[in-house]
N, C-alpha and C positions, 0 to 999 in steps of 0.2 A: 523413392527416401518408399514402403510403409507409415502408413499411420501406427502399423503396431510397431514399429521397432522405434519411431522417437516415444509410441509409451513406452517403450522399455529401458530405453534410454533415460530420459524423465527418468524413472520412478528411480529410477538406483541409490537410494536413499545411503546407504549403505552404515559407516557408523558417523554418520554424523546427526546431529541434534534433532532432526523433525520426522516425522513420516507423514505418509500421507491418509488424509479420512476424505479423503473419494476418486473414485476416477477420475484421470487427467482426458480434458475434452481439448483436439486436435484440428485449427480448420487446415487444410492440403486440398492446394489446388492437382488440377492432371499434372503427368508424370515431372512433379519436384523434385527435386536432388538439393540432399545436401550433408556434406556427410559426419557420419557418427563423433566424428573424433570434431565439430565443430558442435555438436550438440554435447555431448560428456562435458568441453569444454565452458560452456553454457551454463549446464546442470552445473556447477562447482562455482562460474560466479555469482548465479541465482542465490545458490544458502549460504556463500560464503557476505552478499550483501542484505538478507536475510538476517543474519546472524548478528552482523554488526547492528545492524539497526534494535535489536530485539537487547541488547545491551546495553545499549543506549537510550532501554524505554523505561531498557528494568536495571537497567546492576548492575554491578558483580560482589557478589554472585548471586543468578539468582531467587534468593532467598532473600528478596526484601528484611531488613534490619530498620529502624527510627531510634537516633541517638535524643533524649530529651532537650526541647527544644531551648537555649540560648544564647544570647548577646551573640551576633555574627563580625567576625574581628572584618574593618577594611581599613585598607590605608591612607596618610594623611597625599592629601590634593597635594603635599610637595616635594612627599615620600613619592608617589606614584609618575612626578613629572619628569622628579628624579635619576628613575630606570629607565623611563620608555626612552629620556633622552640619553642614555649610559650608549658612551664607549663597544663594538660590538671585538668582540675578546677571539681568540680562537688560539687551538690546536692544534699539533703538531707526532705523528708518533717515529720515530726515524728506530731502524733496529741493525742497518750498515752503515761501513763510514765511503760505499757508494753513496745510498744515499743521503747522506750529512754532507758530502759533496757536493751532491745535487741541491739543494737545500741553501747550502751558501751563493750559491746562482741563480735562488728565489725572489721571488719578489719581497717574498716573507723578509728577506733579506737585504732586499735591495731599499728598498722602500719600511723601514722597520717601521713597527706603531711609535715608539717613544716615549711607550708611557708604560709607568708601573705595568704590572702583573696583564700589557694590554695582547701579548703572544706567551704559551704557554709550547712547553720545546718535551716531549715524554722520549728518556736515549730508554736502550732496552740497558741492564746492569752490564748482559755478555759479551757486550760492544767499550761497553767502557770500560771494566775489565781489558780488555787484551792489551791494553795498551795504557796504566793508567797517565807515565808524563804527560799524553797525547790531550788523553779525558782532563788533565788536568788545565789544557789552553783549551778546550775548547768550552769548557763552562766559566774560561774568564772572558774567556770569547763575548758568549752570553750574555754573558753578568753587567758587561760592559755594554751589549748593546738592550741590557733594559727585559733578557728575555727570563725568563720560569725557569729550571731546569729538570725535572723528574724525574726521577730514578722506575723503570718500569722495571716489579721482582719476576725470573722462569717461574711459569706457566705451572709448570708442578718439580713439587718438591721433597723431592726424600731424602732420609738418613744418613747418607754417604756425597748430602750433597754442603752435613755442616764445615768444611776444610772451606770451602765458595764463598757461604755466605761469611765465615769470618774472614775472610780479603774484601765481601766486598763490604762490610759497618768498621771496616780499620779503615777502609775509602774516602767514603758515606761523613765518618767523624772529619775523617784527613778532611776534608774539603765542604763541612756543614756551611763553612759563611758562601758555596757559590754556588749553593745548591736549596732548589728553596721543599721541593721531598720526593715522598714514595707515593706510585701505583700500586692501589695492591686490586688482585685480581682474584681471591679466592679469602675465607673467613682468619682461613693460617698466615696467610696473608702477614694481615691484620691484630694478630695475635700474634705476631713476629716481629712487627717495627712498635708496638707497646712494648714487646719484652728490651730491647733495642732499644728504644725514648732515645732520639737523639733530639738534643733540646737545637727547637724552630724550626722542625722538621714537620712539616702538618705528611697528611696519611688523606687520597683520595681514593675515592673505591669505581675499578673499571666498572664494563656493562655486563659479565659473568657473574661479578656477585649478583647480578638480576633486583634491583630491588624494584618491583610491581606495583606495591600499590602502597601506602599514606605508610601502615603499617611498616611491614618492613623497612619505607623512607625509616621512620621517627627513628628506627629500632635504631638503626648501623649509622644515623642522627650522630650518635653519642658518639660514632669510632672513629667517625671520616668528616673534615674538611671539606666536600667534596662530591659529586659521585656523574655517574654515566651512566645518562636512558636506555635499558633496557634495550635492545635495540626488535627484541619479541613486539613491543607495543604498539599500536596503531598510535598519532599525532593525535589527537585525542586525548590514548591515556596516558600517551606520556606525556601531554600538557595538565592533567591534572595532579601531575608529582612535584611541579614546578611550586616552592619555594624561593619568594627573597632574601633570608635569613639562611642559608643550606642550595648555592652554586652548585648550576647541575648543568650537564654539556650533552650534546647530538652527535651523530657523528652524520657528515656530509658525506664524506667522498671515505669509496679504500673494499679493498677486501674485507667481506666482511667472513670468521671463521665460522666454519662452518662444524666444525667435528678436532677435537684436543685428544688426541690418543696416543696412550706409552706402544700401542704398538706398533713399529718403525716400520713402515713401506718397505725405503732402501732394506733392511735387511729380511723380507720377504719378496723378494723380486726378485733381490742382486744379493749385493753381502752389507754387513755395518760398515759403516763412515765414520765410523766415533774420529780416530785421528783427525781425520779433519776439518770438525768444529762443527759447520753447518752444512751442508748439503739439500737442492733442489734438486726435485720430478714431479708428476702431475700425475692424478688419476684423467683413464676417460671414460665415461661409460654410455652404457647402449645406444646414442642419441651423439655419439659421438664430440661431448662436451669436454674439457680442457680443466681439470680442477686444478689447480697449483699446491701443492703438499710441500713446507720449510721441516725438515729433517733437523730442529736440536740434537744436535748429540751430546755437545755437552753435559745437558739434563736426562736427554735424550727419551723424548717424547714428539710429537708432529702432531703441525699445524695448516687444517684442509683449507683450507679457501674453497669461495663462490666460483663458481665461473663466469662470472661477469661481475664486474665492479658494483658496489652503489655508488651514485650522482642522482644531491636533493639540491645544486644549487642552483632549482629556480627555483625550491620549498625556501631559499635564505629568507623571504621576506615576510614571510609569516611567520620565521618565531623572530623576527626584531622587533 
């Protein structure tokens, strides 16, 4: 590799927030070898770390704003000790009968946390409405286990879903003694649930609502009973949003949705599977990475997931 190639690759700052004020000095030994791909990755990693450092130094946005000084709220010692000693809480998201069967054989079910609110189960509404009698029995078993049951609304709703929503409303009204609430993934979900106004039902915000700063958290906090931390934020940015009076969740394992689209992958590449309800396929990129695609044919949208699952088990202690 030559000194000119190194300077050229490191100087490609593209659409980043930085530019070079001076030339790059390179110390290179004779007959040195270093892949250009590795240099590009080194540049991207360096820019990412530099950007994180500048954000931590200057805050967000980059133009600082100063609030009038006032008393800094502090927690009482007893309240702080209570929060620190609180038992960990978990939530599991289920979409299909197969996942429910697997959950019933998991340690969550066999070694139930045995306390109110210790475990929350998010159940897709499509799954519950497939067989309402079976769904009722599932909810009764969960209540006996002191597991909170929360209904997950479809990610995309259209005018043609009016009959479906009426069916879901009737089911929720009938099962309100067994249900804990709903998971809202959009502003239209929140408005729909406010219109329904089913007594005793809580509304939790999904990560797609993107409560990314104090302003959005406080605004949506007027309508929500809890929220999921945005996936796009770093751990320090997420921790800033934590507020004892507004429960938050953090995803630690699972496939992260990269895109929700009304352009059906199955129909584009093969045919419509609407009569079959839900089908699964995958996309393969030029690096031969496989991206799972779940086609929800009931509401006609696709969810494209990342090629590798998220796993933050080793970081759990930092959040407890």
